[in-house]
C-alpha positions as CSV (number, residue, x, y, z in Angstrom):
1,M,145.4,37.7,144.7
2,D,142.9,38.1,147.4
3,I,142.5,34.8,149.4
4,K,139.3,34.3,151.4
5,K,139.2,31.7,154.2
6,I,135.9,29.8,154.3
7,A,134.7,27.5,157.0
8,V,132.7,24.6,155.6
9,I,130.2,22.9,157.8
10,A,128.1,20.4,155.8
11,G,125.3,20.5,158.3
12,D,122.0,18.7,158.7
13,V,119.6,21.0,157.1
14,I,121.7,21.7,154.1
15,G,123.3,18.4,153.4
16,P,126.9,17.6,152.4
17,E,125.8,17.1,148.7
18,V,124.5,20.7,148.6
19,V,127.5,22.2,150.3
20,S,129.9,20.3,148.0
21,E,128.2,21.8,145.0
22,G,128.4,25.3,146.5
23,V,132.1,24.8,147.0
24,K,132.5,23.8,143.3
25,V,130.6,27.0,142.3
26,M,132.9,29.2,144.4
27,K,136.0,27.5,143.0
28,K,134.8,28.0,139.4
29,A,133.9,31.6,140.1
30,A,137.4,32.3,141.5
31,E,139.0,30.5,138.5
32,I,137.0,32.7,136.1
33,D,137.6,35.9,138.0
34,G,141.3,35.4,138.6
35,R,141.5,38.0,141.3
36,I,140.3,35.9,144.2
37,S,140.8,32.5,145.6
38,F,139.3,30.5,148.5
39,E,140.9,28.5,151.2
40,F,138.4,26.0,152.6
41,T,138.6,24.4,156.0
42,Y,136.2,21.6,156.6
43,F,134.6,21.0,160.1
44,P,132.6,17.9,161.0
45,W,130.1,19.7,163.3
46,G,126.5,18.6,163.0
47,C,124.1,16.1,164.6
48,E,126.4,13.1,164.0
49,F,129.2,15.0,165.8
50,Y,126.8,15.8,168.7
51,L,125.7,12.2,169.0
52,E,129.2,10.9,169.1
53,Q,130.8,13.7,171.2
54,G,127.9,15.1,173.3
55,K,128.6,18.6,172.1
56,M,127.9,20.6,168.9
57,M,131.6,21.5,168.3
58,D,135.1,21.3,169.8
59,E,135.8,23.5,172.8
60,D,138.2,25.6,170.7
61,G,135.8,25.7,167.7
62,V,135.0,29.4,167.9
63,C,137.8,31.8,168.0
64,P,137.4,35.6,168.5
65,A,138.1,37.6,165.4
């Protein structure tokens, strides 16, 4: 099975409710297909994070590929 790692950032323009529905669609598509699965990692980065932390993401938030 092919596992795809997906970063999930429920941002400010596309809200958490839209992102959560997208995750549901991806999970269902993987279930139907059977050859792929997704591993989701959720990050809290957005305006609320910025207001609390004074930065858009953690210092180690972006790693080179």
